[in-house]
N, C-alpha and C positions, 0 to 999 in steps of 0.2 A: 427515549438515546433506543436506535435498533443496530444490531450488530449480525448480520448473516453473514455465512463462510460455507464455500462449496469446496469439494477435495476430490479429485480424479486421480487414482496411480493405477499404474499399469506395469507392466514388466519394463518397456524402454522409457516411460516418461512418468513425472507427475505434474500435475496443474492444480493450482488453491487460488481462488478467488475468495474475497473478502471484500465487505463493505460497512461504515460506520456513517449514522446519520443523528446528530444531535439537533433537537431544539429548545431555546433557553427566551423566556420572556421575563422581561426586568422594566421596574419601575421607580423611580425615586422622587423624593421629594424636591431636590434641586431642579432637574429637568422637567420641562411640562410635555414631552413626548415619550412615548416607549418605544423600544427596540426589540424586535422579533429577529432574535440570531439562529441563523441555521450555521451548523457545520458540518461536513460532508469528508470523507475519508475512502478512497476506493483504491482495492490494492489486487495485484495479481504476482503469480511466481510461477515461473514453468522452468524444468528442468528435464532435462534429456539425456540418456545415457547413451555414447558410444563403445560398445564392447564393455571392456572392464575397468580401464583406465581413462578413459576421457569422457567428460561431463560437459555440456553447453548449458549455462545456466541466464536466465533473464527475470528481472521484476520490472514492475510496473507502480507507480504510485501517483495517486493523484489526491490531493488535499485542498479544500478551499473553505470559505466563509460568505456569506452574503447576509444581507438585512441590517450592515450597520451604516449607522448614520453619520459617522467620521470619514472625510476624506481617508483613501487609502485603507480604510477597514475591511473591505471586501476584497479578496484574492484571491488566486486560483494558483497551487502551485503541482508542476509534473515534475517528476524524477523517473530517468529511466537507466537502470542499471545492466549491463551485458557481461557475462563472465567464462572462462573457459577454464577447468580444472583437468589437471593430469596428475593421476596417481604413480607414485616412482619408488624405487627401494623394494626390497622383497617383502613381499607381504602387504603389499601397498602401503606402507607405513609415511610415507613421506608424499605431501603436494606441491605442486606449482602452480 
């Protein structure tokens, strides 16, 4: 299993990139073949601050599996989220 991570933080934005890779080898007495399973996850997060009140954010996650001999066992999922954050009230105690 490997899990690297990269973080960049500045005055106006921050960027985080991370990944995860796993390898599994298995064999049993009931099956005549072995499976070499690979699973991975790639992710990224980005926040950009527009002044003191507005924040734009986005994150992307890609996860998948490979090497499975079952039909439908190998798949990849991609999820993208985006958002806007507005701080309100005195001393920015509320968020919308």
